[in-house]
Every structure is written in structure tokens, then in C-alpha cells.
C-alpha positions in Angstrom: -74.5 -53.1 2.2 -72.3 -56.2 3.0 -74.9 -58.1 0.9 -74.1 -56.1 -2.2 -70.4 -55.6 -1.5 -70.1 -59.3 -1.3 -72.2 -60.1 -4.4 -70.1 -57.7 -6.3 -66.9 -59.2 -5.1 -68.1 -62.4 -6.8 -68.8 -60.7 -9.8 -72.6 -60.9 -9.1 -75.1 -58.2 -10.9 -77.7 -56.5 -8.8 -80.5 -58.6 -10.2 -78.7 -61.9 -9.6 -78.7 -60.8 -6.0 -82.1 -59.3 -5.6 -84.1 -61.1 -8.1 -86.2 -59.5 -10.9 -88.8 -57.9 -8.7 -86.9 -54.8 -7.4 -90.2 -53.6 -5.7 -90.8 -56.7 -4.0 -87.2 -56.9 -2.7 -87.4 -53.1 -1.3 -90.9 -53.8 0.2 -89.3 -56.7 2.1 -86.2 -54.9 3.1 -88.2 -52.0 4.7 -91.2 -54.1 6.1 -90.3 -53.7 9.7 -88.8 -50.3 9.8 -90.8 -47.5 11.3 -92.5 -44.8 8.9 -91.8 -41.2 9.5 -95.3 -41.2 10.8 -94.4 -43.5 13.4 -91.2 -41.7 14.5 -93.4 -38.3 14.5 -96.1 -39.7 16.7 -93.6 -41.3 18.9 -92.0 -37.9 19.3 -95.1 -36.4 20.1 -95.7 -38.9 22.7 -92.1 -38.5 24.4 -92.8 -34.7 24.5 -96.2 -35.1 26.1 -94.8 -37.5 28.6 -97.2 -40.4 27.4 -94.4 -42.4 25.8 
């Protein structure tokens, strides 16, 4: 969020900050985040004692 706040304070628009390819920006933003499936699988492993 700081990224967007700093850009807004400088008067930059969103596309100036992230570029024209919004999907690529979003993909890059979440690329290392666990998915819901990952979190669910981990919770199953924790419950069964295999985590």
C-alpha cells in the first residue's frame, strides 16, 4: 500500500505506477503467495500431525 500512497502523493496515476499490463502486475504481486489450496492442505497436514 505504501507504493500506491507514495505514488498518489507525487500525483502519479495507477497506470504510471504499475504499467499498462495490469494482469502481469497482479500476477507478479501474488506469485510467491500461498493459494487457498496450499493453506487448506497445510491445515490438513497440521491436523493429522504430518506437518
